[in-house]
N, C-alpha and C positions, 0 to 999 in steps of 0.2 A: 750459220756464221758466214758472213760475206764481207769482203772489203775490196776497195778500189784505190789505186794509187797512180800518181804521176810524179814528176820530179818536184812539184811545188806543193803537194798536199797528199794527205792520206785520209780516207773515209772508211770507217768501220761500222758495220751494222749487224744486229742480231735480234731475234725474237725474245720473248720473255717467258715462254712456257718451260717449266722445269719438271723433269721426270725423276723421281726418287725411288730407289730400290733398296730394300732392307735385307739383311742377312737371312731373315726367316721367309723370304720369298714375297713378302707384301710389297706393293708398289703404290705410289701416290703421285698425282699431278698437282702442280701449283704454279704460281706466277712470281717471278723474281727478276731483278735487274741482272742481266748477264754481262754487262760492261761495268767495270768498277774502276774508279780512280784510285791509283796507288799513291800518287802525290800530284803536284800541280802539272806535271808534264809526262807522267807515265800512267798507262792504263793496262787492264787485263780483261780478257774475255775467254770463255771456254765452251766446248760442246762435249757431250758424252756423260760419263758418270762423274758429276760434280762432287758427290759425297756418298759415303757408305757408312752404315753402322753395322758392324759384323765382328763377332768373336771378341767383343770388348774393345775393338778398334773403331774409332770415329775419325773420318777425314772429310775435309771440305777444301777443295782446291782454291776457292776464293780466300778463305782465311789464311791458307798457306801463303798465297801471293802477298797479302797484306803484311803478314809477319816478316817475310824475308825482305820486303821493300823497306823495312825499318832500318836495315843495316846495309842495303845495296842501293846504289844511286844511278846505275845504268841499266838499259834494257837487257843486255847480255848478262850482267851480274845478277839481276833479279831472276831471269830465266834459269840460269845455272843453279842458283840456290833453290828455286822452286823444284827443279828436276831432282835434286838430291833428297829433299824432304819428302816429295811425293813418291819417289822410288822406294824409300824406306818404309813408308806407311803402306803402300800397295803390296809390298812383299809380305805383310802380315795379315792381309785380307784374303778370305777364301776365294778361289777362282769363280765359284758359282755366284758370288755377290758382285763380281766385276763383269761377267759375261753379258752379252747383248745379242739377241737374235739377228743374224744376217751380217754381222761385222765382228772383227776381232779388235776394233778400236775401243780402248777403255775411256780415255779422255785426251782431248787436244786443247792446249792452252795457247793463246796468242797474246804476246806482250808487244805493246807499241807505245811510242812516245817520242820525245825529243832528247837527243844526247849531243852535247856540244853544239847546239844550234841546228842539228840535222835530224831528219826523220829516221827512226830505227824501228824495225819490225822483226819479230821472231816468233815462229810457231813450233812448239814442241809437242810430240804425240807419243802416248804410251799405248802399246798394243798388248793383247793377251796371246802369247805364243807358248804352246806346250804347257798350258796352265800356269804360265809365269808371266808377270808384267815386265815388258821390255820397253825401254826408251828407244824407239825405232827411228824417229825423225827429228832433226833439229834444222828446220828450214829458215834461212835468213832470206826473206823475200826482198828482191831488188826493188828499189824505188825507181821505176822506169816509166816510159811514156805509156799511159793508159793501159794498165794491167788489171784485169778482174781476177779475183781469187775466190773460188766458191767451193764449199764442201762437196766432195766428190759424189756422194750419193744423190745429189740434186743437180748435177752438172747439166744433164740433158734438158731438164725443165728450164734452168736458167738460160741456157743457150737459146731456147725457143723464145723466151721473153725478150732477151737482148736483141735478137733478130727482128722481132715484130715491133718493139717499142722504143729502143734506144737509137736515136738518129744523130749521126755525126759525133764529133768529139767536141769537148768544151774545156776551157781553162778554169771554169767555175766549179769549186768544190760543192756549191749548193745545188748545181744542176745534177752532179753525180750523186749527191746525197738523196736528192729527190728520186732519181732513177733507182737507187739502192732500196729505198723504201718501197717503191712500186714493185721491184723484183721480189722482195721478201714477202710482200702481201700476196703476190701471184703464186709463189711457191707454197705458202700456207694454204691457199684456196685449192690448189691443183695437185698437190703431192700425195694426198691421203696418208700423210705421215702424222701419227698421233702425238709425236714428240715435239712438233713445232707448232707455234700459235701465239696468240696474244698480241700485244702492242710491239712496236719496233723501236729499239734503242739505236741511235746513230750519233757518232762522235767524229768531228773533223779536227785533224791535226795539221799544222803548218810549221815549216822550219822557222826558228827564231820568233815563235809566237805561242801564246797560250792555246790550249785546246778549247774547242767549242762544241757544246751539245746542239746538234741540229734537231734531234728528236729525243726528248727525255720523258718517258712514261712516268706515271705516278709512282710505280714501284721503285723507280730510280731516285726519288726525291727524299 
């Protein structure tokens, strides 16, 4: 999950490879669109455990986002409602179905879009602590001059790519979207992480404008 922002636009990008883990310990990889449109001006994407089937409980963080967006109209409202529903469902899932080697992060959701003509972004993360799901972070990312945000476990790889391949600053969201695509492809090729791969989905959002797909894989159509 990667995104870039400045004061006049926001660019979000993510791969399409999905890792599913079931309560009986079985795992499965597939490909799906990880950026979803909640309405004309609001989007959601996530990393981590998107869904689990365990102990009679089924959850899918994307379905939850779509459900709560039916009654909420702002980025903060959608995120808060998603937090409440997700927390309730995760509390009924066994810790073994939520755990992931090397990290205590269960799932992290990013909500972004346009509220009252302005760009709004929020990232909420659930962690597994003492075998309990905890909503640990509610980060409201500032829309500032040229800020990269990269999932922490790939930060060193990303820094190497940016140092070697990103030259100068640009006011064009298309230039940054292109760099974002190159960065994600570089990370897929060099990280040896089996949980990232596939095509790249990229969305551009501007204030007082509709969102635009810069890269829309077939699984997103």
